[in-house]
N, C-alpha and C positions, 0 to 999 in steps of 0.2 A: 264179678267182677272183685280182684282181690281189696278192693280201693271200699269198696259198697259192703260187704261180707265183715270188713275189722270196724266201720262202722259201727254197722247192726248188732257186730255182738260185744261192741261200748254201752251199746243201748240196752243190750236184756240183760239186766242187773237190776236185785230188786228194787234199791234204792229209786231209780230213775223211773220205775215204772208204778212203784207209788206213786211219785207225784205225779206220773198221766193221769193216775184211776183219779185222785182229788180234782184234777183239773176237769173231768169228765164230769166227777159229779155234780161240781158246781155248773158247768154247762145245762146237763138236764136238770137243773136245782133241786138236784136232792137234799131232803135234810139232815143227811150227813154234817159230824160235824165232832171236831173236839173239846174237850173242858179245858176254857180260860186257863186254867191254874194247871193243870198236865200240859200245854204246851208250853208253857211257861217254865215249868221243870224240865220237859226236852232241852228246851233250848240253852237252860245253865247245863244241865249233865254236859251236850255237847260239846259246849265253850273249854269245860272242864277237861272235859277227857283231849282234845286235840292238842290243847296248849298244853297239858301235862305231857301224854305221849311225846310233844316237840320236842318241852326241854330235856326230858330225860334219852331222846335220839342224839342232842345237839351234844349232851352233856359226855355219851360215849362218843363221838367222833370227834367231839375238842373244837377251840374258836382258829381258825383259821382266818387267812387272807381271804380265801372265798366267802368264806361268814360277807365279812365285808365288803365284800367286789358282789354281792347277792343283792343286800340292803341297803347298797348306791342305787343298783339299778333298780328297783322297786323304788327309790323316793322320785328319782330322776321322771320313771315312767308314771307316777301319783302326779307328781306337779305337772308334767307335758301333755295329758292326756285331754284335760280339761278344757287347755287352748285350742286340739283338734274339734275336738266334739261342738264346743262354741262354734266356730267357723263352721264347720258342716250344720249347722243347729239353722243358723243365718243363712246358708244357702237353699238348706231344702224345706225350710219352713217358715211361716210368716211372725214367729215369736220375737217378743222385744228383745233387745239386748238384757233388758233386767233375770225376763225367764227362761231364756237361752242360758246363759248363764249360771243360775237357779240349775237349769236338769244339767249343766256341762259337769259342776260338782258332784254329782252322784254318781259320774261316770270316771272321774279319774280315781273316785275310793271304791271301795271293797262289799262285796257281803260276803259274808263269814259261814253261811248257810252254805252259797257253794263251794267256799271251798272245803267245808268241811262232807260235803257229796264227793266231789272231787278227792278229799285223798281217800274215801270212799272207798271209790270208783279205784286208784290205785293199791289197795289192800286185796280188792276180787280178783285184778286182772296180773295180781304177782308183782308186781311194778315201784320198785323201792325210790324213797325219795330222800332229801335227807331234812331233819328233823329242825335246823335254824330256818326252813323255811312257815314257820309260824310267825316266826318274830319280822320277818319281811311281811307277812298278811300286816302285823299292829302297823309296822311305820307307813302304809300304805293308805292309811284310814282316814289321816289329818290331812297332808296336804294337797289338796283335791281340795279342800275347804278352801283353804287359804286363797290358793290360784284363782277360784268363782270370785271370791270377796275382792281380789283385784284388779278379775275381768270388768264385773259390776264397778267400781272406782272408774277402771278405764274407761269404760265405754258405756253403763248404764244412766243413763240420763233421764228415763220414765220412776226412776224410784230414790230412793234416799235407802244406804245397807244400813243395817243396826250394826249392833254389836257384839261379838260373841267372844269370850274370852277363851286364852289356852287350857285355864285350868277346868272348864266345863268341858271342852274337847275331850281334856286326856283324859278325864274324869268319869269318860262318857263309859259306863257299864259294861260292854263289851267287849272295851277295853282292857279296863279294871282286872276281868274276871280270867281273858286271855292271856294277859302279861304276867298274873298274876299263879296264875297255874302253869305259866311255861318256866316260868322261875325256880317254882317249887319242883317242878320235874328236874328241871338241873340240879338243884341242891338235894334233892333225898337220892337221885341217881334209881340203883337197880334195887335196893332196899325199898325206896318208896313204889316202885311198880312191881314188886313181890307183892307188899300189902295190898296194889289196889286195883291189880289187873282181873281178879275177879269182875270187880263193877267199873272198872275204865274199859275192857277191852271185849271181853266173851259178848255182855247183853247193847253195844255200841251199835251194830249195824240194824237188828232191831226197832230200838228205839230211832233211828237216824230215818228208816221207813217211815214209822209213823209219824213224825216230825213232820218232812215233806210230803207223808197226804195233805197232814193238816197246812201245810205251804200251798200245796196243790188248790184245793180249797180256797184256801184266800188268795191264791193270783188268781186265780176264774172268775171270784166272787166281785174282784176289785175291778178287772178287765171288762164284766156283764156291767157292771155300777157306773163305771165313767168309760167306757167306750165313745159317748157323743163329746170328748175334749182331744178322740185322738183324727186329727188329723192324718191323711196317707202318707205325708211326707213325715211326720213324727212317728208314726207308724214303722217304716222303713227304719227312719236313725236307728228306731231302738233295736231294730235287728244287726243294719249293718255296723255302728259303731263297736259293737261286742268283739264284733269280728276284726277288725279292723285294730282294738287294743290288744287282740290276741297276736296279730301278725307282729305289732310293734314290740311284745316282749318276746315273740320267736324270735326275731334278729337281733335283740338284746341281750337274753339269755344265750343265744347260739354265740354268740362272739364270747361272752364272759365264761362258756366253754360248761356250764350246765348239764347238766344229766339227761335222762328220761325223762324222770318222774320229777325234778325237780322244776323244768322247763316247763311241763303241761301245769305246774304250779303255778308259777310265775304267770302262765297265759289267761288260768282260771282268772286270776288275781287281777289281770288288765283287763278283762272281758268284763269282768261283772260291772254290777250297779247296786250302789251301798242303797237300800230301802230301812235303816233302822239309826244308822250314826249321822247319816248326813241330814234328813229329813230333818232331827231336830235341831240342827244348829239351823238350816237353813230357815226354820220358824222363826226363829229368834235374829239372826243376821240379816234376810231379808224378808223380813212380815209381808211386803208387798205382791211377792213372787205366786202364783199359779198353786197350788200344793196341789192342788189334784192334779196337776200335770207332769209335774215329777216323780210323783207318788205311782200314779200310772203306766210311768213307763217303763219307772225299772221293774215294779215288782210285777205289773201286769202283762208287761212284754218283754225287756230284756230277760227276768229271771228263770220264764218260762222256759223262753226262749236256747240259754245259756243249759238248762237243765236235762233239756229235752235233746238238744239236737248241739248246742254248743259243747260239750262236756265229752263227749263219743268224738267230735271234730276237731278238737284242739289235741285231743290225747294221738288220734290217728298224727297229728300234724308234728307235731312234739318227736313223736318216733320217728320220722321221716332225717331228722337229723341225729 
């Protein structure tokens, strides 16, 4: 079957297979581990590389109406997806409004690691994308948090929301590094890329494989440790919600004329769930919410689903348009 062959072909790439290896190692309780310092270095490297290459690509293509349209589409999706997630959670699970809002905020935001893996998949399959999609990723990090806080203010009677400053949200390390590298790449253009290409281009896929191996270990161990928190409804939501987000992005991205590679990246951004920036914000803004629930869902269910099944599926769907 052409569809099955396409999905399997998109799955059979080293980055995804190394993530699966990490999952399997966690499930068999292997003592395999990546040193914490090495994992931190790899995350910094990947953010720098993807940001710099995106800025360089934008400098070569130039700023246009298409760029601002894509940014607007990302903002709309990030603001609106938490409301859909909240409605689904209230109908599919027994979560109260406070915990449902906290979980929903994760699904309007993004997983930058999933975005990096998706960009690598495009490189491996030879499909081009627009550099400004890095800027779209950066703009989609925060709006979902604001939507979640509004939902709690409107519906959350079980607890009182704390406060989180906009400065703290925009000063998040991943946002600062990603946007900073993006700006540096756009300013230095070809000269800058020629200088650092041996560091940012050639080793990129190998380092990403190691990083995803570590993420597979973390996701698998998180799922084993907190599986008692997952009801069938929550588990089903963790798989259904990313597909809904991807389909929403597919419709909106197709309407504004995004090409296959950029459409795929927008779908990935809308399908992913944050497990770094949003949990940090929720601990401050919604301290009464159960962190074990939203962390296990985003890192233990949705992230593995997206990396192993979602990316090949979204790329196939994007190719249909």
